[in-house]
MARPABA-638273 format. One line per 3 residues: number of its first residue (from 1); their letters; for each residue x, y negated, z of C-alpha. Coordinates in pm, whole numbers. Layout:
N
NUM) a) X,Y,Z | ...
***
This chain:
282
1) mnp) -1786,-2223,-2352 | -1755,-1863,-2234 | -2091,-1774,-2068
4) irq) -1930,-1642,-1748 | -1712,-1951,-1719 | -2017,-2169,-1778
7) aia) -2216,-1982,-1513 | -1934,-2021,-1260 | -1898,-2390,-1341
10) tlg) -2266,-2448,-1266 | -2217,-2301,-919 | -1969,-2574,-832
13) tdl) -1749,-2534,-525 | -2015,-2416,-281 | -1980,-2106,-66
16) gpd) -2252,-1883,76 | -2444,-1559,24 | -2637,-1689,-276
19) vlg) -2324,-1795,-462 | -2153,-1468,-368 | -2445,-1265,-502
22) rcr) -2460,-1459,-826 | -2087,-1412,-880 | -2117,-1040,-819
25) alf) -2392,-1016,-1081 | -2164,-1174,-1341 | -1916,-885,-1320
28) qve) -2148,-598,-1232 | -2144,-426,-1572 | -1769,-440,-1627
31) qaa) -1682,-343,-1273 | -1932,-57,-1263 | -1761,89,-1570
34) lla) -1419,61,-1405 | -1562,227,-1091 | -1664,526,-1299
37) qip) -1322,553,-1463 | -1104,530,-1151 | -1248,696,-841
40) vsv) -1095,661,-496 | -807,907,-461 | -837,929,-82
43) adv) -1108,745,112 | -1147,620,468 | -802,708,592
46) ayg) -755,605,955 | -452,383,1010 | -545,298,1370
49) phe) -793,379,1649 | -1072,130,1572 | -1361,222,1340
52) rhr) -1258,-64,1110 | -905,73,1085 | -970,243,753
55) ldl) -808,224,409 | -870,366,63 | -599,477,-177
58) yqp) -604,448,-558 | -326,656,-706 | -215,622,-1069
61) qgk) -205,944,-1268 | 132,1098,-1329 | 320,846,-1118
64) drt) 546,900,-817 | 729,662,-583 | 546,369,-738
67) pvl) 520,15,-595 | 243,-21,-337 | -5,-309,-365
70) vfv) -212,-362,-50 | -528,-573,-80 | -686,-748,221
73) hgg) -1042,-869,155 | -1195,-1202,250 | -1512,-1279,442
76) gfl) -1452,-1585,656 | -1309,-1371,941 | -1662,-1243,1014
79) kgd) -1749,-992,743 | -1628,-808,435 | -1561,-450,331
82) kgg) -1309,-258,124 | -1580,-107,-95 | -1530,232,-257
85) dda) -1702,464,-501 | -2042,325,-405 | -1950,-47,-399
88) wpn) -1702,-207,-635 | -1628,-552,-479 | -1276,-548,-329
91) anv) -1231,-186,-443 | -1182,-330,-791 | -841,-460,-683
94) grm) -728,-109,-590 | -847,15,-927 | -665,-269,-1104
97) aaq) -347,-170,-918 | -381,196,-1021 | -437,95,-1384
100) agf) -113,-102,-1368 | 80,199,-1235 | 88,100,-867
103) lgv) -48,275,-562 | -348,58,-477 | -442,29,-109
106) vin) -760,-154,-2 | -819,-197,371 | -1076,-288,630
109) yrl) -971,-475,942 | -1130,-584,1269 | -1365,-881,1248
112) apd) -1440,-1188,1459 | -1599,-1283,1690 | -1541,-951,1865
115) hvw) -1177,-942,1757 | -993,-1273,1759 | -649,-1399,1662
118) pag) -412,-1228,1589 | -622,-912,1533 | -634,-940,1153
121) sed) -259,-979,1119 | -197,-700,1368 | -411,-475,1151
124) vaa) -210,-567,840 | 105,-477,1035 | -51,-142,1130
127) vvd) -123,-74,762 | 239,-147,671 | 354,89,948
130) wlk) 119,359,819 | 247,317,465 | 607,336,579
133) aha) 526,678,721 | 280,810,462 | 311,629,126
136) veh) 530,902,-24 | 255,1159,36 | 32,959,-198
139) ggd) 284,873,-468 | 392,537,-328 | 733,399,-241
142) pdr) 744,279,123 | 1033,51,37 | 832,-134,-230
145) ivl) 525,-271,-54 | 357,-594,-167 | 79,-750,42
148) mgt) -207,-937,-124 | -500,-1112,40 | -783,-1344,-59
151) sag) -940,-1612,162 | -942,-1476,520 | -740,-1183,389
154) avh) -473,-1426,269 | -473,-1577,618 | -410,-1233,768
157) vag) -129,-1162,522 | 26,-1499,603 | -24,-1425,971
160) ylk) 161,-1096,922 | 466,-1299,819 | 433,-1497,1144
163) lag) 380,-1183,1351 | 615,-929,1194 | 841,-1115,952
166) sed) 927,-990,607 | 1171,-704,648 | 923,-425,567
169) ira) 765,-573,253 | 896,-699,-80 | 657,-989,-151
172) ail) 323,-1148,-66 | 36,-1271,-285 | -195,-1531,-131
175) lsg) -522,-1618,-306 | -712,-1919,-171 | -584,-1895,183
178) lyg) -569,-2127,483 | -223,-2198,619 | -260,-2503,842
181) yap) -240,-2803,608 | -609,-2896,618 | -817,-2983,929
184) ldq) -980,-2713,1138 | -1327,-2599,1036 | -1563,-2520,1322
187) rdt) -1619,-2169,1184 | -1249,-2097,1224 | -1275,-2121,1602
190) lyy) -1462,-1789,1600 | -1130,-1631,1506 | -868,-1875,1633
193) gdp) -1038,-1970,1960 | -962,-2299,2137 | -911,-2577,1875
196) aly) -621,-2706,2084 | -432,-2387,1997 | -514,-2397,1625
199) adr) -189,-2555,1507 | 28,-2305,1698 | -172,-2007,1575
202) mpl) -185,-2095,1206 | 86,-1929,992 | 208,-2253,830
205) eav) 568,-2240,949 | 615,-1872,869 | 479,-1904,515
208) aat) 656,-2230,442 | 994,-2112,569 | 1010,-1748,456
211) elp) 1258,-1642,192 | 1018,-1368,85 | 894,-1404,-275
214) lfl) 546,-1559,-274 | 275,-1582,-536 | 12,-1846,-459
217) aca) -317,-1901,-638 | -629,-2111,-611 | -931,-2152,-836
220) efd) -1054,-2446,-1041 | -1381,-2435,-844 | -1236,-2353,-503
223) ppr) -1373,-2578,-226 | -1151,-2886,-182 | -1019,-2759,151
226) fqa) -870,-2449,-11 | -721,-2655,-292 | -565,-2890,-35
229) efl) -412,-2590,144 | -268,-2462,-186 | -119,-2799,-274
232) glm) 9,-2854,80 | 196,-2526,79 | 333,-2589,-269
235) qdr) 467,-2930,-164 | 608,-2791,161 | 785,-2508,-17
238) lar) 935,-2753,-265 | 1059,-2978,15 | 1211,-2691,212
241) hdi) 1352,-2475,-67 | 1399,-2717,-356 | 1180,-2490,-564
244) mpr) 812,-2410,-578 | 686,-2053,-538 | 526,-1864,-822
247) afi) 178,-2017,-856 | -140,-2005,-1060 | -446,-2229,-1079
250) hsg) -721,-2012,-1220 | -938,-2213,-1456 | -1300,-2110,-1491
253) hnh) -1317,-1933,-1155 | -1431,-2007,-802 | -1345,-1887,-452
256) ysm) -1532,-1559,-492 | -1480,-1478,-856 | -1102,-1507,-845
259) amh) -1063,-1167,-676 | -1399,-1027,-785 | -1317,-1039,-1157
262) lgt) -983,-856,-1133 | -993,-552,-1359 | -1224,-714,-1615
265) adq) -1145,-835,-1966 | -1024,-1168,-1826 | -669,-1055,-1754
268) rls) -497,-1389,-1699 | -459,-1354,-1323 | -418,-976,-1318
271) qei) -131,-1001,-1565 | 40,-1262,-1347 | -10,-1050,-1035
274) caf) 114,-729,-1193 | 418,-899,-1346 | 502,-1046,-1005
277) vre) 472,-706,-837 | 698,-545,-1097 | 958,-821,-1076
280) ttd) 974,-816,-697 | 988,-437,-663 | 1241,-350,-932
***
């Protein structure tokens, strides 16, 4: 068995700082090399008034009016960072996008418990508005924006569809998100507030009903709740549209490593993502 796959398998489906740190160590060498090859084109651009309203841009060389891939990091609503030239996690997705010929955009957003629902989705909407006005200045096409999020970031992208609809973007990529098919976790109340309001605030209906092209993914070693959400949305989409969305179950990976490994030699998911972006922005 591949040593990285074996190491991830031994971690099981647990979440927590220790598992996160051990996953990061598995990709440190490869991602550090990519960091050196593709620096941030423009860092810490303000897209709103809050100190967390910042984004980094990764522009491909020699490209103009390219598709724009926006990445929204995870962190359980409470933490997370876009990274940069001094920290590769999450920034690696922007670098992967630039390697593929897209304008990569990696964002920070406001965090719970100080900023509650729908703050994260409002921030994604503010990023889209900023890109509509400024993407051309950085080689991107404002009419070809694809949103991508992992974990809490996927929730905020899904929430964007509930909040703003789909007119301003071409597609959405949701990695290991929560949409409303599995029971509430107590931690979620720090973002969603009163449990009685949970069902109304989750983006289930918007994601299930949208005609926007979707790409869904979960990992072999995702916690069961996230796998249940993935399967619930797949089944709901099939029932409503008579067709399932584009989907990928990533063998040999867990909740953290699925986004963390993007840009490494394991290109299975990155190839699927990049092909989806190209097909939905042609």
